[in-house]
C-alpha positions as CSV (number, residue, x, y, z in Angstrom):
1,M,110.5,85.7,100.1
2,I,106.8,84.8,100.0
3,D,105.0,86.2,96.9
4,H,101.4,85.4,98.1
5,T,99.4,83.2,100.3
6,G,95.8,82.5,101.0
7,V,93.0,80.6,102.9
8,N,89.9,78.8,101.9
9,V,86.7,80.3,103.3
10,S,83.1,79.0,103.7
11,D,81.4,82.1,102.4
12,I,83.4,84.3,100.0
13,A,81.0,87.3,100.3
14,R,81.2,87.4,104.1
15,A,84.9,86.8,104.1
16,K,85.5,89.5,101.6
17,A,83.6,92.0,103.8
18,F,85.5,90.8,106.9
19,Y,89.0,91.1,105.3
20,R,88.2,94.3,103.6
21,A,87.4,95.9,107.0
22,A,90.0,94.1,109.1
23,L,93.0,94.7,106.8
24,A,92.1,98.3,105.9
25,P,94.2,99.8,108.7
26,L,97.2,97.9,107.2
27,G,96.6,99.6,103.8
28,Y,95.0,96.5,102.2
29,A,92.1,96.6,99.8
30,V,90.5,94.1,97.5
31,L,92.5,94.4,94.3
32,M,91.2,91.5,92.2
33,E,87.9,89.7,92.3
34,F,86.6,86.6,90.6
35,E,83.4,84.7,91.3
36,Q,85.0,82.3,93.9
37,F,88.2,84.2,94.8
38,A,89.4,87.6,95.9
39,G,92.9,89.0,96.1
40,L,93.8,91.6,98.8
41,G,96.9,93.6,99.1
42,V,98.6,97.0,98.9
43,A,98.3,98.3,95.4
44,P,99.3,97.3,92.8
45,K,99.5,93.6,93.7
46,P,97.4,91.3,95.8
47,D,99.4,89.0,98.1
48,F,96.6,87.6,100.2
49,W,93.9,85.5,98.6
50,I,90.7,84.1,99.9
51,G,88.8,81.4,98.0
52,Q,85.4,79.8,98.4
53,G,85.8,76.2,99.6
54,V,86.1,74.0,102.6
55,P,88.2,76.0,105.2
56,N,91.7,74.6,105.7
57,E,92.2,72.0,108.4
58,P,93.9,72.7,110.6
59,R,93.0,76.4,110.4
60,V,95.8,78.7,109.1
61,H,97.8,81.3,110.9
62,V,98.7,84.4,108.8
63,A,100.6,87.4,110.3
64,F,100.5,90.8,108.6
65,R,103.3,93.2,109.3
66,A,102.2,96.6,110.7
67,D,104.3,99.8,110.6
68,S,103.3,100.9,114.1
69,R,101.7,99.6,117.2
70,A,98.7,102.0,116.6
71,I,98.1,100.1,113.3
72,V,98.0,96.8,115.2
73,D,95.5,98.3,117.6
74,A,93.4,99.6,114.7
75,F,93.5,96.2,113.0
76,Y,92.2,94.5,116.1
77,K,89.4,97.0,116.6
78,A,88.4,96.7,112.9
79,A,88.6,92.9,112.8
80,I,86.4,92.6,116.0
81,A,83.9,95.1,114.6
82,A,83.7,93.1,111.4
83,G,82.8,89.9,113.2
84,G,86.2,88.4,114.2
85,R,86.7,86.8,117.5
86,D,89.4,87.7,120.0
87,N,92.4,85.3,120.1
88,G,94.8,87.7,121.9
89,P,94.3,91.4,122.3
90,P,96.9,94.0,121.2
91,G,100.0,94.0,123.4
92,P,103.6,93.1,123.8
93,R,104.7,89.5,123.4
94,P,108.2,89.5,125.0
95,H,108.4,85.7,124.8
96,Y,108.8,86.2,121.0
97,H,111.3,89.1,121.3
98,D,111.5,92.4,123.2
99,N,109.8,94.6,120.6
100,Y,107.1,92.1,119.4
101,Y,103.7,93.8,119.6
102,G,100.8,91.8,118.1
103,A,97.1,91.2,118.1
104,F,95.3,88.0,117.1
105,V,91.8,87.5,115.8
106,L,90.0,84.5,114.6
107,D,88.3,85.2,111.2
108,L,84.8,84.0,110.4
109,D,86.1,80.4,109.7
110,G,88.5,80.2,112.7
111,H,91.7,81.1,110.9
112,N,94.2,82.9,113.2
113,I,94.9,86.3,111.7
114,E,97.5,88.5,113.3
115,A,98.9,92.0,112.9
116,V,102.4,92.5,114.3
117,C,104.8,95.4,114.7
118,H,108.5,94.7,115.5
119,L,109.4,98.3,116.4
120,S,110.0,99.5,119.9
121,A,107.3,102.2,119.9
């Protein structure tokens, strides 16, 4: 089981605003903040960290589990509105498995951020 993960970002303030908006439909919020780092998660514990630095090479792919397809849709809409770039709109991905429904957005530094639902509806 993974306890936490994270990515380096080129501008912590901009990244914090992006992730705060993009992950809100998943129930995520900024739970801890330091000058150069921020931890996001569902209370009480952050499990996704962003840190000021040189963005990871190659860029990172992080997938967040969503409880419904509607939440995947809401993630995509929020992430795009917050400045993310489309990397695969919401929809079924049957090549992964029959019930895979995901959306992919590139964050402000090009990390591939996904929301995925594994339920049939």
